[in-house]
C-alpha positions as CSV (number, residue, x, y, z in Angstrom):
1,M,-185.1,73.7,-95.2
2,E,-181.4,72.8,-96.1
3,R,-181.4,69.4,-98.0
4,E,-178.9,67.7,-95.5
5,L,-181.2,68.6,-92.9
6,L,-184.6,67.5,-94.6
7,V,-182.8,64.2,-95.3
8,A,-181.3,63.8,-92.0
9,E,-185.2,64.0,-90.5
10,I,-186.5,62.1,-93.2
11,K,-183.8,59.2,-91.8
12,T,-184.7,59.8,-88.4
13,L,-188.7,59.5,-89.2
14,V,-188.3,56.5,-90.8
15,I,-185.8,54.9,-88.1
16,S,-188.3,55.8,-85.5
17,S,-191.2,54.2,-87.5
18,L,-189.5,51.1,-87.8
19,G,-188.3,51.1,-84.4
20,L,-184.8,50.6,-85.5
21,P,-181.5,51.0,-83.4
22,L,-179.5,52.9,-85.6
23,D,-178.6,56.8,-86.1
24,F,-180.0,58.1,-88.8
25,N,-176.0,57.9,-90.3
26,A,-176.2,54.5,-90.5
27,I,-179.2,54.5,-93.9
28,H,-177.3,55.7,-96.9
29,D,-179.0,58.6,-99.1
30,D,-179.3,56.0,-102.0
31,E,-180.3,52.9,-99.9
32,P,-183.2,51.0,-100.7
33,L,-185.9,50.6,-97.7
34,W,-187.9,48.1,-99.7
35,G,-186.1,45.1,-100.8
36,G,-182.7,46.3,-99.1
37,R,-181.2,45.0,-95.9
38,Y,-183.8,46.7,-93.8
39,H,-186.7,44.6,-95.2
40,V,-189.3,46.8,-94.6
41,G,-193.2,45.2,-95.5
42,S,-195.9,46.7,-96.8
43,M,-197.6,47.8,-93.3
44,A,-194.1,49.2,-92.3
45,A,-194.2,51.0,-95.6
46,L,-197.6,52.6,-95.0
47,E,-196.6,53.6,-91.4
48,I,-193.7,55.5,-93.1
49,L,-196.1,57.5,-95.1
50,M,-198.4,58.3,-92.6
51,V,-195.8,59.7,-90.4
52,L,-194.2,62.1,-93.6
53,E,-197.6,62.6,-94.3
54,D,-198.3,64.1,-90.9
55,R,-195.0,65.6,-90.0
56,F,-194.6,67.3,-93.5
57,G,-198.0,68.4,-94.3
58,V,-198.0,66.3,-98.0
59,Q,-200.6,63.4,-99.1
60,F,-199.1,60.4,-100.8
61,P,-201.8,59.0,-103.2
62,D,-203.6,56.1,-102.1
63,E,-203.5,54.3,-105.4
64,A,-200.1,54.0,-107.1
């Protein structure tokens, strides 16, 4: 998958998960979600991780 397409899909999934009324172009590639203007909390972060795991078939470790 081309990088641009992958980034656009991830942004779209994040926006959808957070219920934000934005187009994916509104999020800059290097913009933080945690501590940034979107104020993503821990529960929203878990939701995003689960959506990414389901969509891309990857596993994020439960422990950091």
